[in-house]
C-alpha positions as CSV (number, residue, x, y, z in Angstrom):
1,X,30.1,146.6,36.2
2,X,31.7,147.0,39.7
3,X,29.0,145.8,42.7
4,X,30.9,147.4,45.9
5,X,28.9,149.7,47.4
6,X,29.5,152.5,50.4
7,X,27.1,151.1,52.6
8,X,25.1,154.1,52.8
9,X,22.0,153.2,51.4
10,X,18.8,152.7,53.9
11,X,16.5,150.9,52.2
12,X,17.4,147.3,50.7
13,X,17.4,146.4,47.5
14,X,14.7,144.2,46.0
15,X,12.9,142.8,42.7
16,X,12.8,146.4,41.1
17,X,16.4,147.7,41.4
18,X,17.6,144.0,40.4
19,X,15.2,144.0,37.0
20,X,16.7,147.3,36.0
21,X,20.0,147.2,36.8
22,X,20.6,143.7,36.0
23,X,18.0,141.5,33.9
24,X,17.2,144.3,31.7
25,X,21.1,144.6,30.7
26,X,21.7,140.6,30.8
27,X,25.0,141.6,33.0
28,X,25.0,139.4,36.1
29,X,26.4,139.7,39.8
30,X,28.6,136.6,41.2
31,X,26.9,136.5,43.9
32,X,22.5,136.8,44.2
33,X,21.1,136.5,48.0
34,X,17.5,136.6,47.1
35,X,15.2,137.0,50.6
36,X,11.6,137.4,51.2
37,X,8.5,135.8,51.0
38,X,8.0,136.8,47.5
39,X,8.7,132.6,45.9
40,X,7.1,133.4,42.4
41,X,9.3,137.0,41.6
42,X,12.1,135.4,42.9
43,X,11.7,131.8,40.8
44,X,11.3,134.4,37.8
45,X,14.8,136.2,38.4
46,X,15.9,132.8,38.7
47,X,14.7,131.2,35.3
48,X,15.8,134.3,33.6
49,X,19.2,134.3,34.9
50,X,19.5,131.0,33.9
51,X,18.0,131.6,30.7
52,X,20.3,134.2,29.6
53,X,23.7,133.7,31.7
54,X,24.1,129.9,30.4
55,X,22.4,129.9,27.0
56,X,23.4,126.9,25.3
57,X,25.6,125.3,28.1
58,X,22.9,125.3,30.5
59,X,22.4,121.6,30.9
60,X,26.2,121.1,31.8
61,X,26.5,124.1,33.8
62,X,23.4,124.3,36.1
63,X,23.6,123.3,39.4
64,X,21.1,123.1,42.5
65,X,21.0,122.3,46.0
66,X,18.4,122.0,48.6
67,X,19.9,123.6,51.8
68,X,18.0,121.4,54.1
69,X,19.8,118.5,52.9
70,X,23.0,119.1,50.9
71,X,26.4,118.3,51.9
72,X,27.8,122.3,52.3
73,X,31.6,120.6,51.3
74,X,29.9,119.5,47.7
75,X,28.1,123.2,47.1
76,X,31.2,125.0,47.9
77,X,33.5,122.3,45.7
78,X,31.0,123.2,42.8
79,X,31.2,127.0,43.4
80,X,34.9,127.2,43.3
81,X,35.4,124.7,39.9
82,X,35.0,126.0,36.2
83,X,32.3,125.6,34.5
84,X,32.7,123.1,31.6
85,X,32.9,124.3,27.4
86,X,33.8,128.2,29.1
87,X,31.2,130.6,29.5
88,X,29.6,130.6,33.0
89,X,28.2,128.2,35.4
90,X,25.3,128.7,37.8
91,X,25.1,127.2,41.5
92,X,21.6,127.6,43.3
93,X,21.2,126.5,46.7
94,X,17.2,126.9,47.9
95,X,16.5,126.9,51.8
96,X,19.8,128.9,52.2
97,X,18.8,129.8,55.9
98,X,19.0,126.2,56.7
99,X,22.6,125.9,55.0
100,X,24.0,129.3,56.5
101,X,22.9,127.8,59.9
102,X,25.7,125.4,59.4
103,X,28.8,127.2,61.1
104,X,31.4,125.5,58.4
105,X,29.0,127.0,55.9
106,X,28.8,130.4,57.2
107,X,32.7,130.7,57.7
108,X,33.4,129.8,53.9
109,X,30.8,131.7,52.3
110,X,32.0,134.8,54.4
111,X,35.1,134.1,53.1
112,X,33.8,133.6,49.6
113,X,31.8,136.9,49.4
114,X,35.3,138.2,49.9
115,X,36.5,137.0,46.5
116,X,34.1,134.9,44.5
117,X,34.7,133.1,41.4
118,X,33.6,135.5,38.2
119,X,32.9,132.1,36.1
120,X,30.3,131.3,38.6
121,X,27.0,132.7,39.6
122,X,26.2,131.4,43.4
123,X,22.4,132.5,44.0
124,X,21.0,131.8,47.9
125,X,17.2,131.8,48.0
126,X,15.8,132.2,51.6
127,X,12.7,133.4,53.5
128,X,14.4,135.4,56.0
129,X,17.5,136.9,57.0
130,X,18.7,138.5,60.3
131,X,20.3,141.9,58.9
132,X,22.4,142.1,61.8
133,X,24.4,139.3,60.7
134,X,27.8,140.1,59.5
135,X,27.3,138.3,56.1
136,X,24.4,139.7,55.4
137,X,26.1,143.2,56.1
138,X,29.1,142.3,53.6
139,X,26.4,141.0,50.9
140,X,24.2,144.4,51.2
141,X,27.4,146.7,51.0
142,X,28.9,144.3,47.9
143,X,25.6,144.7,46.3
144,X,24.6,140.8,46.6
145,X,21.7,141.3,48.5
146,X,17.8,141.7,47.7
147,X,14.7,141.7,49.6
148,X,11.6,140.3,48.1
149,X,8.9,141.4,49.6
150,X,5.5,141.0,48.2
151,X,3.4,143.9,46.7
152,X,0.6,145.1,49.2
153,X,-2.6,147.6,48.9
154,X,-2.6,149.6,45.4
155,X,0.6,147.5,44.1
156,X,-0.8,144.3,44.7
157,X,-4.0,145.1,42.8
158,X,-1.8,146.7,39.9
159,X,0.4,143.4,40.0
160,X,-2.9,141.5,39.6
161,X,-3.9,143.4,36.7
162,X,-0.5,143.0,35.0
163,X,-1.1,139.2,35.5
164,X,-4.7,139.1,34.0
165,X,-3.8,140.8,31.3
166,X,-0.7,138.3,30.1
167,X,-3.3,135.7,30.3
168,X,-6.0,138.1,28.5
169,X,-8.3,137.7,31.1
170,X,-10.9,140.4,31.5
171,X,-10.4,141.5,35.0
172,X,-11.1,145.0,36.1
173,X,-9.4,147.0,39.4
174,X,-12.6,145.8,41.8
175,X,-12.2,142.0,40.8
176,X,-8.5,142.1,41.4
177,X,-9.3,143.8,44.7
178,X,-11.5,140.8,45.4
179,X,-8.4,138.0,44.9
180,X,-6.4,140.4,46.9
181,X,-9.0,139.9,49.7
182,X,-9.8,136.5,49.3
183,X,-6.0,135.4,48.7
184,X,-3.7,137.8,50.3
185,X,-0.3,139.0,49.3
186,X,0.8,135.3,48.0
187,X,1.5,135.9,44.4
188,X,1.9,132.3,43.3
189,X,-1.8,131.3,44.9
190,X,-3.1,134.3,43.2
191,X,-1.2,133.1,39.3
192,X,-2.6,129.7,40.3
193,X,-6.3,131.4,40.8
194,X,-5.7,133.7,37.5
195,X,-4.6,130.4,35.4
196,X,-7.5,128.4,36.5
197,X,-10.1,131.7,36.0
198,X,-8.7,131.9,32.3
199,X,-9.2,128.6,31.5
200,X,-12.5,128.5,32.7
201,X,-13.7,131.9,31.2
202,X,-12.2,130.2,28.0
203,X,-14.5,127.2,28.4
204,X,-17.7,128.7,29.4
205,X,-17.2,131.5,26.5
206,X,-17.8,134.4,28.8
207,X,-16.0,136.7,31.5
208,X,-16.2,136.0,35.4
209,X,-18.3,138.1,37.6
210,X,-17.1,138.5,41.3
211,X,-19.3,135.9,42.7
212,X,-18.0,133.5,40.1
213,X,-14.6,134.5,41.2
214,X,-15.3,134.1,45.0
215,X,-16.9,130.7,44.3
216,X,-13.9,129.4,42.8
217,X,-11.3,130.5,45.1
218,X,-13.2,129.7,48.3
219,X,-13.8,126.0,46.3
220,X,-10.2,126.0,46.1
221,X,-9.4,127.0,49.7
222,X,-11.6,124.1,50.9
223,X,-9.9,121.7,48.4
224,X,-6.4,122.2,50.3
225,X,-7.9,121.2,53.8
226,X,-9.4,117.9,51.7
227,X,-5.8,116.7,50.6
228,X,-6.5,113.6,53.1
229,X,-8.4,111.9,50.0
230,X,-5.5,112.1,47.6
231,X,-4.1,109.3,49.6
232,X,-7.4,107.2,50.3
233,X,-6.9,103.7,48.4
234,X,-6.3,100.3,49.9
235,X,-3.0,99.3,51.7
236,X,-2.5,103.3,52.1
237,X,-3.1,104.0,56.1
238,X,-0.5,104.7,57.0
239,X,0.0,107.7,54.5
240,X,-3.8,108.6,55.1
241,X,-3.3,108.6,58.9
242,X,-0.2,110.6,58.7
243,X,-1.8,113.4,57.0
244,X,-4.7,113.1,58.9
245,X,-2.2,113.7,62.2
246,X,-0.6,116.7,60.2
247,X,-4.0,118.0,59.9
248,X,-4.7,117.6,63.3
249,X,-1.6,119.5,64.8
250,X,-2.8,122.4,62.4
251,X,-6.2,122.4,64.5
252,X,-8.7,120.5,62.3
253,X,-10.9,118.5,64.0
254,X,-12.4,115.0,63.3
255,X,-16.1,116.4,63.1
256,X,-14.7,118.7,60.6
257,X,-12.5,116.5,58.5
258,X,-14.7,113.3,58.9
259,X,-17.6,115.2,56.9
260,X,-15.5,116.6,54.1
261,X,-14.0,112.7,53.4
262,X,-17.7,111.8,53.4
263,X,-18.6,114.6,50.8
264,X,-15.6,114.1,48.4
265,X,-16.3,110.3,48.4
266,X,-19.6,110.9,47.6
267,X,-18.6,113.6,45.1
268,X,-16.1,111.1,43.3
269,X,-19.1,108.4,43.0
270,X,-21.5,111.1,41.5
271,X,-18.2,112.2,39.1
272,X,-17.9,108.3,38.1
273,X,-21.7,107.3,37.2
274,X,-22.1,110.7,35.6
275,X,-19.1,109.7,33.2
276,X,-20.4,106.4,32.5
277,X,-23.6,107.6,31.7
278,X,-21.8,110.2,28.9
279,X,-22.2,113.3,30.2
280,X,-19.0,115.5,29.9
281,X,-17.9,117.6,33.0
282,X,-19.1,121.0,31.8
283,X,-23.0,119.5,32.2
284,X,-22.1,117.3,35.5
285,X,-21.1,120.8,37.0
286,X,-24.3,122.6,35.3
287,X,-26.2,119.5,37.0
288,X,-24.6,119.2,40.4
289,X,-24.1,122.9,41.1
290,X,-20.2,122.5,41.3
291,X,-17.2,123.9,40.0
292,X,-16.2,121.6,37.0
293,X,-12.3,122.7,37.5
294,X,-13.2,120.8,41.5
295,X,-13.3,117.3,39.2
296,X,-9.5,117.3,38.7
297,X,-8.9,117.1,42.5
298,X,-10.7,114.1,42.6
299,X,-9.0,112.2,40.0
300,X,-6.7,110.5,42.1
301,X,-9.8,109.2,44.3
302,X,-11.6,107.8,41.0
303,X,-8.3,106.0,39.8
304,X,-7.1,104.6,43.4
305,X,-10.9,103.0,44.6
306,X,-13.1,102.6,41.7
307,X,-16.9,102.0,41.7
308,X,-17.1,99.4,44.4
309,X,-14.4,100.8,46.1
310,X,-16.4,104.5,46.3
311,X,-19.4,102.3,47.3
312,X,-17.8,100.8,50.4
313,X,-16.2,103.9,51.5
314,X,-19.0,105.8,51.4
315,X,-20.4,103.2,53.8
316,X,-17.7,103.5,56.3
317,X,-17.4,107.3,56.3
318,X,-21.1,107.8,56.8
319,X,-20.7,105.1,59.5
320,X,-17.7,107.2,61.0
321,X,-20.2,110.2,61.2
322,X,-23.1,108.7,63.0
323,X,-20.3,107.2,65.6
324,X,-18.7,110.5,66.1
325,X,-22.4,111.9,67.1
326,X,-22.8,109.2,69.7
327,X,-19.7,107.1,70.4
328,X,-18.3,107.3,74.0
329,X,-14.9,106.9,72.3
330,X,-12.5,109.8,71.7
331,X,-13.4,111.3,68.7
332,X,-9.5,111.0,67.1
333,X,-9.9,107.3,67.8
334,X,-13.2,107.4,66.1
335,X,-11.6,108.6,62.9
336,X,-8.8,106.9,63.0
337,X,-10.3,103.2,62.9
338,X,-12.5,104.7,59.9
339,X,-9.3,105.3,58.0
340,X,-8.1,102.0,59.0
341,X,-11.3,100.7,57.6
342,X,-11.4,102.8,54.7
343,X,-7.7,101.9,53.9
344,X,-8.3,98.4,54.2
345,X,-7.8,95.9,51.4
346,X,-10.9,94.1,49.7
């Protein structure tokens, strides 16, 4: 199967072309450059190629590199080598935009595109690629470049409906549209939410309403901002401060994050107490008005602090909340002092 092209195509091939031309026929090219924001379908393509092209020799001939940290010489040494036990090998470089920022890597890659090794399937993934660059034009002309754009509009709704059907999840177009409105076109996030909805629907024994979906997604959106408590434990001040500094760089303020920390500590203590009383998570969720799925995000806090530690943490977090409202100190300094106290060894 030849892949050299005339270069006259005005549109860049993407997932659908790769699906119909390669994946359905199990015929694979020596090079794949997978660019674009659609990380979920890029990963699916890689898994499909890995399974079908390598077969039983996958453990020996499957090589993955991180383009941000790898040694380019080792990558090309592997690409140019022959696979073990015959057959083919797969060489994957993620974050390949960083990999190709290196002039030596770029030069080697441009030469490799002219004469790739037939026994190697060389896959490079990246979020963006400048189509004005010579290597992109060469890869496009050879049929090695694919752009994976997230679906939008009606296409996104159809994708959600198909993904829900694979999970045996009852979802109509209105609810799929609601998920698209809440989560945007990030297919990985949508898939994660669909997985959660399917699990919880099985637990509840009934389909989810639009409000149920909204509550679940908004709860998760909040929880992602609450990751600072993942590091809350005695002796972990450096990690917790590092997380706080990153949140501050993203524009989060102490007035916003401090109440969140206090709320999660309280929720964790309530969950621990209720479980000790013999209640299951579904019952606790009904009694407290919380989503039982969110309890999983309290697991590390429960394990790290324990009941007594959670009591002390509540006192510290509450005192921080009060100081933020009346202390002459800069708010960030007040919150950082509270972090040091929260992580102090008993």
